[in-house]
C-alpha positions in Angstrom: 0.0 -0.1 0.0 1.3 3.4 -0.9 2.3 5.6 1.9 2.9 9.5 1.4 2.9 10.1 5.0 5.7 12.6 5.6 8.4 10.7 7.5 8.8 12.1 11.2 12.2 10.5 11.5 13.6 12.4 8.5 11.8 15.5 9.0 10.3 15.6 12.4 8.3 18.8 12.1 6.6 18.1 8.8 4.5 15.2 9.9 1.4 17.0 9.1 -1.9 15.4 8.4 -3.0 17.9 5.7 -0.1 17.3 3.7 -0.6 13.7 4.0 -4.2 14.0 2.6 -3.0 16.2 -0.2 -0.2 13.7 -1.2 -2.4 10.5 -0.7 -2.3 7.9 -3.4 -4.7 5.3 -4.5 -4.5 2.2 -2.1 -4.8 -1.3 -3.4 -8.6 -2.5 -3.4 -9.5 -5.1 -0.5 -12.5 -6.6 0.8 -14.8 -4.3 2.7 -15.5 -4.7 6.3 -18.8 -6.6 7.0 -21.7 -4.4 8.1 -23.7 -5.5 11.0 -26.5 -2.9 11.6 -27.4 -0.8 13.3 -24.6 1.7 14.0 -25.0 5.0 15.6 -25.1 8.1 13.4 -24.3 10.7 16.1 -20.6 12.0 16.0 -18.9 13.8 18.9 -16.8 16.7 17.4 -13.4 16.6 19.1 -12.9 20.5 18.4 -16.3 21.8 18.1 -18.2 24.2 16.0 -18.6 27.9 17.2 -21.4 29.6 15.8 -21.5 33.4 15.2 -23.2 33.8 18.5 -20.3 32.0 20.3 -22.2 28.7 20.8 -20.1 25.7 20.7 -21.7 22.6 19.0 -20.0 19.4 19.9 -22.2 16.9 18.0 -23.2 15.9 14.4 -25.2 13.6 12.6 -23.9 11.5 9.7 -25.5 8.8 7.4 -24.7 5.5 5.7 -23.4 5.9 2.2 -25.3 4.5 -0.7 -24.7 3.3 -4.1 -25.7 6.9 -5.3 -23.1 8.3 -3.2 -20.5 5.5 -4.3 -21.0 6.7 -7.9 -20.2 10.2 -7.1 -17.2 9.1 -4.9 -15.3 7.0 -7.6 -15.4 10.0 -10.0 -13.2 12.0 -7.7 -9.7 12.3 -9.4 -7.7 11.6 -6.2 -8.0 10.4 -2.6 -8.3 13.8 -1.1 -11.2 14.8 -3.4 -13.0 11.4 -2.8 -12.8 11.9 1.0 -14.2 15.6 0.4 -17.1 14.0 -1.5 -17.7 11.5 1.2 -18.0 14.2 3.7 -20.4 16.2 1.6 -22.6 13.4 1.0 -22.4 11.5 4.5 -23.0 14.6 7.0 -26.6 15.3 7.6 -26.2 18.3 10.2 -24.1 19.9 12.9 -26.1 20.2 15.7 -29.5 21.4 14.5 -27.9 23.2 11.5 -28.2 21.2 8.2 -24.8 20.5 6.6 -23.8 22.4 3.5 -20.4 23.3 1.9 -20.0 26.5 3.7 -20.5 25.0 7.2 -18.3 21.9 6.3 -15.7 24.3 5.2 -15.6 26.0 8.4 -15.2 23.2 10.6 -11.7 22.4 12.0 -9.9 19.8 9.9 -9.8 17.4 12.9 -13.6 17.7 13.3 -14.1 16.7 9.4 -11.7 13.6 10.1 -13.9 12.6 12.9 -17.0 12.8 10.8 -15.3 10.8 8.1 -14.8 8.1 10.8 -18.4 8.4 11.8 -19.6 8.1 8.1 -17.4 5.0 7.8 -18.9 3.5 10.9 -22.5 4.3 9.9 -21.5 2.4 6.4 -19.2 -0.6 7.2 -19.2 -0.9 11.1 -16.8 -0.4 13.8 -13.9 -2.5 12.4 -11.6 -2.4 9.3 -9.1 -4.9 8.0 -5.9 -3.7 7.0 -2.5 -5.0 6.2 0.2 -4.8 8.9 3.7 -6.1 9.1 5.4 -8.2 11.8 8.2 -6.1 13.3 10.3 -9.2 13.9 10.1 -10.9 10.6 8.6 -8.2 8.2 5.8 -10.5 7.1 2.5 -9.0 6.1 -0.6 -9.9 7.9 -4.3 -9.0 7.5 -5.4 -7.4 10.8 -8.7 -6.2 12.1 -8.7 -2.7 13.6 -11.4 -1.3 15.9 -11.8 2.5 14.8 -13.1 3.4 18.0 -10.7 1.6 20.4 -7.5 1.7 18.3 -7.5 5.2 16.8 -6.7 7.8 19.3 -8.8 10.9 19.6 -7.4 14.4 20.7 -10.2 16.7 21.9 -9.7 20.4 22.6 -9.9 21.3 26.3 -11.3 24.6 25.5 -13.0 24.8 22.0 -12.8 28.4 21.7 -9.5 29.5 23.0 -7.5 26.5 22.1 -8.2 27.0 18.3 -5.7 30.0 18.4 -2.4 30.0 19.9 1.1 31.7 19.9 4.4 30.2 18.8 7.6 31.6 19.8 10.3 31.2 17.2 13.8 32.6 16.6 13.3 36.2 17.4 9.7 36.1 16.1 6.3 35.6 17.6 3.5 33.9 15.4 -0.3 33.9 15.9 -1.6 30.7 14.6 -5.0 29.3 13.7 -5.9 25.6 13.7 -6.7 24.5 10.0 -10.1 24.3 8.8 -11.9 22.8 5.7 -11.1 26.0 3.9 -7.3 25.2 4.5 -7.9 21.4 3.4 -9.4 22.8 0.2 -6.4 24.9 -0.5 -4.2 22.1 0.0 -6.1 19.8 -2.3 -6.1 22.6 -4.9 -2.1 22.5 -4.6 -1.8 18.8 -4.7 0.7 19.0 -7.6 3.2 21.0 -5.5 6.2 19.7 -3.8 6.2 19.1 0.1 8.0 22.2 0.8 5.5 24.2 -1.3 2.4 22.5 0.5 4.1 23.4 3.7 4.1 27.0 2.7 0.4 27.1 1.6 -0.6 25.4 4.9 1.3 28.0 7.0 0.0 30.9 4.9 -3.4 29.7 5.6 -2.7 29.3 9.5 -0.4 31.8 10.5 -2.4 35.0 10.9 0.3 37.3 12.4 4.1 37.6 12.4 5.3 39.8 15.4 1.7 41.4 15.6 1.7 42.2 11.9 -0.9 40.5 9.7 0.3 37.9 7.2 -0.9 39.2 3.7 1.2 37.3 1.5 2.8 33.7 1.1 6.3 35.4 0.5 6.3 36.1 4.2 5.8 32.3 5.0 8.5 31.5 2.2 11.0 34.1 3.9 10.9 32.4 7.4 13.7 30.3 8.6 13.5 26.4 8.2 13.6 26.0 12.1 10.7 28.4 12.7 8.7 26.8 9.7 9.4 23.3 11.4 8.6 24.5 14.8 5.2 25.8 13.4 4.4 22.6 11.6 5.3 20.7 14.9 3.0 22.9 17.0 0.0 22.6 14.6 0.5 18.8 14.5 0.7 18.7 18.3 -2.4 20.9 19.0 -4.7 19.8 16.3 -7.7 17.9 17.7 -9.2 14.9 15.9 -8.2 11.2 15.3 -4.5 10.6 15.3 -3.7 8.7 12.3 -0.5 7.0 13.6 0.9 3.5 13.1 -1.1 1.0 15.3 0.7 -1.9 17.3 -1.5 -4.9 17.6 -1.0 -8.5 18.5 0.1 -10.6 15.7 -3.0 -12.7 14.9 -0.9 -15.3 13.4 1.8 -15.9 16.1 3.8 -14.2 18.7 5.0 -10.5 18.6 3.4 -7.4 17.3 2.1 -6.3 14.0 2.4 -2.5 12.9 -0.7 -1.1 10.9 -0.3 2.1 9.0 -3.8 3.5 9.0 -5.4 6.5 7.1 -8.9 7.4 5.9 -7.9 6.6 2.3 -6.9 3.0 3.4 -10.2 2.7 5.6 -12.5 3.6 2.7 -10.6 1.5 0.1 -9.8 4.5 -2.1 
């Protein structure tokens, strides 16, 4: 299975989920998980949607995908756009507000990922079978993952104040916002760019001030030192709410030891 996750060991500060989504490639087709109804359609938002009146909405409703939805999803040109199509067709409402493109764009990226997991559960159930490799032998095994128990979820402590934070760099202070659906769309529109260019696009959309001055041009981001750019990426990754798509270690189903399972939304949906 192709794996375009930015290698944290090679470049620790660039392990950013937005870049992973933008660079995702098509995964090998595998047997879909068995569906045993019913499954809950209520999703808890780990970041929360803040309305214009300051109300924080922490729940949303999703639905099972149908054949009509599948026909639209398979027409998407890449994994990122396919996930965006799943989101637009699978989310019913956020709180009591009917879901539309504008609302979904304004959700935090982590909330959108949590909704995608909710749509997966409503459609396929709580488990997914993915390939994993034995850490001792390197052999590949098919492993069943529980998407609720095995995928860690990071939740904002304060849904209002935690979405904006300050990062102190080398002689500069940065005011940063957590990425939203708008940022994800910008990333997808730039999916033909290099990793470094994608990092610039993301930071341009998330860094709103440098030393108290507004960021009005992507050139301000390109002119930042590498240490500060990497620190900003690291802070965004560390603070962002939502499911944490890390390698999962589970017991080897065919013997002793552990099996390491790379997991992503694209792999879950067989995209």
